[in-house]
N, C-alpha and C positions, 0 to 999 in steps of 0.2 A: 492940529497938533494934539497928540495924545498926552494925557497927564500920566503920572506914575501909576495911579490906581486902575487905569483902564486896561482891558484885555482885548487884544485884536483877534477876534474869532477866525479871521481869514488865515491867521498863522497857526492857531491852535489845532483846528480840525485836521489839516493835512499832517501835522506833526504827530498827533495822536493816532491817526490812521496808519502812518508809516510804522510807528512803534508797535502797534497791535498787529499789523501785517507780518512784521518780523517775528513777533512772538508766536503767531499762529503757525508760521513755517517751522519754528523751532519746537513748539509744543502743540501739536494738532488737537490733542484732547482738551485744551483750554479754550477752544473756539467758542463754545456756548457762554463761558464766563466773560471772555473778552468782548464779545458782541454785546452782551448785557451791560457791561461796564461802560462801553462806548456809547450806547444809546442813552443810558442814564446821565452820563457826563454831558453829552450834547444837549439833552433836554434841560438840564440844570443851567448850562451856560446860555441857552436860548431864552429861558424864562427869567434869568437873573435880573435883567433890567426892569422887569415888571415887579419883582419882589423888592428891589432896591428903591424903586420909585423914580428912577431917572434913566434916560436912554444910555445905551452903551457907547454910541458914537455921537459926536456933535457937541 
């Protein structure tokens, strides 16, 4: 069972990808910025358990 403070990465990644995909279709010139933001976001979420000192799941 997840506590209130945990983030389910399996839900966040597809949601962010869907939102960014729609934005890329609407504003093609924003592709570089959206890809950069996505990669930074996924990197931070992936490294967060190591910074916080406890695992994200479990």
